Steps between C-alpha positions, in 0.01 A plus 500: 500500500416219744842350428663837575312522831618149588858599420458812716381285790790255479750731678285470814592131515867597468486740795451832318348783711122476504443863395695442176284201409174683583611810307594293195162324502319835530697650209433201275131488596435869423701480178291201388173697524647817346494722811770763542761370742521835680188396691722270711724790602192708581366223725837469674516875564148497643627267771707787643176694562365232735505661848480167685820379331702733723425288807674193356865620504454664839362187666767289328771731638350482852477121480860467379621718788312282750637177354859634512472626859465333839120511478453119456691431823308765698164375367588143593613596851188706571271225369679245720449717808131559425390160365770252605287367787215390271460135391696472178653836591800493268294377204245777559783752529648380172167541318442851638854626439515362144158645414590848626840491331355387164230768516766772515764350270248367246719205405461154651847386395653781706306383806624141467859613458490766775294316762565134421854502636372638832185292538588149381779435756280647777204273408718188483657587836151544648408143401296559185528221239733573213237449229240713680750786548604496134140495379391780731786735410467431126125565508543810717723669242206639302249522785489880521419578136137581586587744778567871436725647373561194279666591169293247298181662634626839382598363159160334462339837574717674239423245227128457575449869586348399833530705817804387697348595834208267420741219412686554828171461689392200292814300578481530880227244583612233246858543621395461864294192411804345335712585803239357740486161323879470488534605865235247610682223311834607645364492856351154432834368365723671755712265712410442863695735724759333716499803727238747618443786253718801569313818578743784467495769768339832414838674523642278224192547281520878536869484407407309182230756417749783550753323279249471212314816601587692186380221268174412675319814367563410132166322432315778679671765286386328181147397604428791732622755248292358213178411682518800729469714187838660568708345220447370150664159428790668318545747789489214752775327299716815509451544876577131559819512291623815675414361845680169436802683355535724806439219752733239350776746407503757782312341794604134495802570278467154344571641155806727465467791258760342270264204441201715401596544130531123460165435668334770290647346187382151601144614569478709183630212288215292639252776422656557158438137409134531596467834318653371176270197491201719588582757232558234233176324588299821448553465127396135500195574712400783266525262205283238672234759579518649149445155349225424756682186613355508857148537356543204262660296776212581735241393243690179434520416870138604557385255233658215694477625860178675598541466876703763686618252764629251244692785338653591838609140554668483158652845558660371820650200320637726226646756741663231714683378190599858417627549855723194464657626178523880531602735777212696646583831327532348152179302554309816593628690197448223245184322617287761677409707190347188345327367812352827632245569219387135500452500878300822478278330243417237760417770755811453713604811693853615395599539867389145577679380185820667622499300826423176311776581250768568761398205721542266204839643411607480865408130511664444161828620652485197732355242259708215352671456268605855405393725788761772546496489882580128494821569310586798722450285810702215348786745439473671842467184710728288278241221471391294195203652318303174535529529878345847478216359289405252773543751781270758337203273421305536830535878486395505135183315597410775749583770244273329244218493757547873557498561124164324464350704784634826352373407153146400590442736793559842343391682815833396656671735256233768474354548849767746621483687168124543540532604863792743475587535130 
């Protein structure tokens, strides 16, 4: 049976869809212990009864609409008017714009592709060193994954059965800390201005606010609706999707009606991929729980690692490797069901674990040699991958520092949850 499982896993190396491999392993595992295979179908059907799952396709659709519209250009222009006078103004603008864009699209690769072409030439023209600009934009691609309404935060909540509104709160302070360190470094490394900083007249700033006036309320719709007690997360997702659809199609008219079916299809294909992997993994997760694999694994680890903080350090190393190899959605689906019970055994809060988990995967996206964002940036900027490795190292150091603070100072993740959750 072990040989059969190995044969079932081989198609993954040949590029077979992940849900097929996971489903095959689940079928073989249940068959080996004599359990009726219908239990897998039952577990898959139970997924449809998860209320929080509804928010995923709606936020994906809203994010796809934003990425296909003129929103990136309007965000960049408004940020330039508001923050362009600061030391390191363009670098700060790049960090803020990329973080906001990633938070709503949920995919760092999309941010690099959509924003990189606008920001890299502007930074080089403004006198920023080539290597610094490449490193900053590559590292900024996944910067917004801790900010609501991040899709990975929602998926973590679905898999771990944690409250999504609590996860949204938990990601704010760690995300701001990460932003603050990167902004401070960017200001420190910014080139000396040859000219006095430009302070744009109030009339021009107001014109920029009016231009992006329909998109500025988006974060307030999501956060205000949920934490004001007006909307559930799934309802906030529906309101956001409808609002973005109306604004981008009928107000700005960036997206003609004839393009809507294609955009819907693109966003639902993305969601369908997540859903298939999630559904297939339910069977595998059920098998692991039925065979008490997490319990045995916990006892094995506990025999060798008694200290909670040592476990957290090793967990970070493991998750960083996972983040280099797998995309963030596959990593959540495959690894989280194993890690969550073990972490609970060490007394780690599931909300805190979620922020640690996503921070590691975010950094893994930028870590040599296999980080996905490095390859996306290499493709987008047409630079050798080794050049991206060197450019990203200083930013990776700051991200690692943030990871250590988030890991060993749990109040960073939990203070807003305790105050307002």
